[in-house]
C-alpha positions as CSV (number, residue, x, y, z in Angstrom):
1,X,120.1,187.3,184.8
2,X,121.7,187.3,188.2
3,X,120.8,189.6,191.0
4,X,122.3,190.2,194.4
5,X,120.0,190.4,197.4
6,X,120.2,191.3,201.1
7,X,117.5,189.3,202.9
8,X,116.0,190.1,206.3
9,X,113.8,187.2,207.5
10,X,111.2,187.4,210.3
11,X,109.9,190.8,209.2
12,X,106.4,192.0,209.8
13,X,105.8,192.6,206.1
14,X,107.1,191.5,202.8
15,X,108.9,194.3,201.0
16,X,111.5,194.6,198.3
17,X,113.5,197.8,197.4
18,X,116.2,198.5,195.0
19,X,119.6,199.7,196.3
20,X,121.7,202.3,194.5
21,X,124.2,199.6,193.5
22,X,121.5,197.6,191.7
23,X,121.1,195.0,194.4
24,X,117.8,194.2,196.2
25,X,117.0,194.6,199.8
26,X,114.2,192.2,200.7
27,X,112.2,191.8,203.9
28,X,110.2,188.6,204.2
29,X,107.9,187.2,206.9
30,X,109.3,183.6,206.8
31,X,111.7,182.5,209.6
32,X,115.2,181.4,208.8
33,X,114.7,177.8,209.8
34,X,115.2,174.6,207.8
35,X,115.3,176.5,204.5
36,X,111.8,178.0,204.9
37,X,113.0,181.5,204.3
38,X,114.7,180.4,201.0
39,X,111.6,178.7,199.8
40,X,109.5,181.7,200.7
41,X,112.0,184.1,199.0
42,X,111.7,182.1,195.8
43,X,107.9,182.3,195.9
44,X,108.0,186.0,196.7
45,X,110.4,186.8,193.8
46,X,108.2,184.7,191.5
47,X,105.3,187.0,192.4
48,X,107.4,190.2,191.9
49,X,108.6,189.2,188.5
50,X,105.4,187.3,187.5
51,X,107.4,184.1,186.7
52,X,107.1,180.5,187.7
53,X,109.1,179.4,190.7
54,X,111.2,177.1,188.6
55,X,112.7,180.1,186.8
56,X,114.3,181.4,190.1
57,X,117.2,179.7,191.7
58,X,119.5,180.6,194.6
59,X,123.1,180.2,193.5
60,X,124.9,181.2,196.6
61,X,124.2,182.3,200.2
62,X,121.9,179.5,201.2
63,X,122.5,180.0,204.9
64,X,123.4,183.7,204.9
65,X,121.6,187.0,204.4
66,X,123.6,187.9,201.2
67,X,122.3,185.9,198.3
68,X,123.1,185.6,194.6
69,X,120.0,184.6,192.6
70,X,119.6,183.5,189.0
71,X,116.4,184.5,187.2
72,X,115.6,182.8,183.9
73,X,113.7,185.5,181.9
74,X,114.4,188.3,179.5
75,X,116.7,190.9,181.0
76,X,114.4,193.7,179.8
77,X,111.5,192.1,181.8
78,X,113.6,191.9,185.0
79,X,114.9,195.4,184.7
80,X,111.4,196.8,184.0
81,X,110.1,195.1,187.2
82,X,113.1,196.3,189.2
83,X,112.5,199.9,188.1
84,X,109.0,199.7,189.6
85,X,110.3,198.9,193.1
């Protein structure tokens, strides 16, 4: 399943919320330097969806704040976790 995210690095806290259009707005503590924010984002999403990091991959938006992410899991599991945000 693919999801669209708006990422805000260098935040004071980690927080994810669901937008009305079904995309995610995610604040993460990691700085946007040398791919650290992308690595941190994958780890954070792995925690949210209770999946291994290898099941989460950034498809586009490696250097920008708008990202398209592929998550390898059952769609019902992903939608259930998104509903809890």
